[in-house]
N, C-alpha and C positions, 0 to 999 in steps of 0.2 A: 557619445553622451556620457557624462560622468556618472559613476555608480550611484551617488547620492541623488542626483537629479533624476536619473532613470527610476530609482526606487520610489521617489516622491511622486513622479508622474503615474507610475503603476498603481500606487496606493490611492491617489486621487481618482483614477479611473475606476478602481474597485469601489470606492465610496459612491461615485455617481451611479455605477451599476446597481449597487444596493438600494439607492434611492429610487431608481427606475423600477426595480423589482417590487418595491413596496408600494409606490404611489402611481405608477404608470401602467405597467403591463397587465395587472389584474383588471384595471378599468377598461383597457382596450379589449381584453378577452370578453368582458361582459358586454361592452358596447357593440362589438362585432361578433356576437355569439353565433349568428347565422352563417358566418364566413370562416371564423377561426375555431379550430378544434383545441389547440393548445399552444402556449408560449413557454419555453423553458430556457433558462440560462445554460450555456455550454461550459462544462468544467473539464472537457477533454483538451489538454494542453496542445496536442498535435493539431486539433481543429482550431484552437485559439490562434495558433501560429499561422494558420491559413486565412485568418480574417473572419472568424466566426465566434461572436460573443453570445448571441441569442439565436435560437431556432424557433421559427413560427411554423406550425403545422396547420394547413387549411382544412376545411371540412372535406374537401376532395382528396386529402391525403398528401398533397404536394407540400414540400418544405421550402421555406425561405430563410436563408442564412443572413443574419443581420450583424453588421460590424458597427459597434458604437464608437464614435469619435467625439471627444469633448475638448473644447478650448480651455483646458484646466489651468493654464497660466494666466487666463484673462477673466476670471470670475469678477463680477460687478463692474466690468469695464464697458459693457455694451458695444463691443467692437462690431463694425459693419462688414467683417470679412471672416473667412475660414481658410485655414491652411491645408492644402492638399500636398501630400508627400509624393514627390516624383522620383527622387533618387537619394542615395546617401553614400558617403565614402567609408570604405572599410579596407584598411591596409593600403590606402591610396588608390583603391580600385572603386569605380563607380558601380554601385549595386542598385537593384530595382526597388522602388518604393511601393507603398501599398495601393496606389491608384492604378498602376499598369502592370505591376509585377506578376509573373506567373505563379509565384509562391502563394499569392493571396487570391487565387482564382475562385475559391469557394464562396467568396462574398457575393451575395445577390443585391443587398440593400444596405446603404449607409444610414445611420441615424446621427446626423451632425448636431451637436448640442452646445449651446451657450448657457452659462449659469450665473446665478446671483446668490450670494450668501445672506443669511439673516444679519449677521454681524461681520462686516468686511474685515475686521481686525483679528478675528479668531480663525483658527485652522479649519480646514474643510472637514466636515463630518456630515453624516446623513441628517442629523438634527439641525445643523447650521445651514443646510441648503434651503433657500427660500423659493427659488423658481428656476425651472429649466425650460428653455425654448429649444425645440427639436425639429429639424427638417428631415423628413423621410424621403430619400432619393435613391432611385434605382441606379446601381452602378453602371449598367449598360447605357442608360440615358445620359448620365453625366459624361461618360467617355465619348458618346456621340456628339454631345454639345461641344466639347473641346475640339473634336475632330472637325466638325462642320464649321465652327466659327474661327478656329485658330490653327487648324491643321496640326494638332498635337494628338498623337495616337500611340498605340503600343508598339508600332514599328519604328517610330522615330524619336520617342521621348528621351532616350539616353543621349542621342546625338544633340538634340536641342538643349538638354541640360548641360552638356559639355560646352556648347557655344555660349550659353548664358553665364556659366562660370567664368569663361574667358572675358566676356563683356563686363561682368560685374567687377572683376579684378582690375580692369582698366579705368573704371570710373571712380569719382570721388564718393565719399560716404553718403552724401545727400542726394545723389542721382539714383534713379530707379530704372530697372530694365523690365519692360513689359513684354508679355507674350506676343502682342501685336499692337503696333501703333503706340499711343501714349496714354492709354487707359485700359481698364479691364484687369485681368489677372496679371500679377507681376512676380518676377522671380525673386527669391530670397534664399540666402545661405545662412543657416544658424551656426555661425562660427564659434559661438560660445559652447557648443556641444561637441563632444569628441568625434562623433560620426558626421558632423557637418551636413545635416540633411539639406537637400536642395528642394525647396518647396515652391508652390504657387500660392501666393496670397490672393484669394479669390473673393470678389465682392458678393455679399449675400443676395443682392438683386439679380446677379447672374445665376447663382445657385437656385434661386426661386423659380427660374424658368423651367427647371426640370424637377422641382419638388412636387411630390404627390400630395403630401399632407404636412401641415404645420401643427405641432402640438405645443401648447403652453401648459406646463405641469407645475402644480404646487401640492402641498400636503392635503388640500381640501378638494381640489377638482382638477380635471383635465379638460382644457378647451381645445376643440378640434376644428381645424379649418382645412377643408378639402379644396385643392386647387385644380 
């Protein structure tokens, strides 16, 4: 990933996190005060690198490590998918992505976010975020879904990513390579980025099958839908 693109994505993620800290987590703490003792943002870089953005402490004392993931490049586009990082290239070597990689094993729950801005023509800022839709998904359940439905798991994901790269390289630009059959999650290589991440573009309706709660967040309220 180019340095400028990486820096922009990190800054956008920081802005979304600040929005959630102000308009989401305090509401959730109050709503579930009989279950939640505390919610804190993690500022320990070593933990952040292991996939921990926020730590939720339950009343029983157990900790839930939350990894916030936001489609920052697609604000206001209402996309029906979310990108799951499977692998990426570094020095022409295939490395582990955040979904299956051991490096990110501290993550318990993902918060997948789609966003809308007040003014689509202005830069992203806390004040310019109008609405965030967030799916709360247990990492273990998402991995199980992909294993059960598509035979993709932590033991074979690198090999399947390698095969997908070969298949994509042989096809024309408008052809798609799906994980299975001709629908559902499809492989994508972000060639415009230096590290060329190999991702699964995954339909929201599939993610919804393992979503525990959907949150619709704006500056005035948080709507909660338990699934």
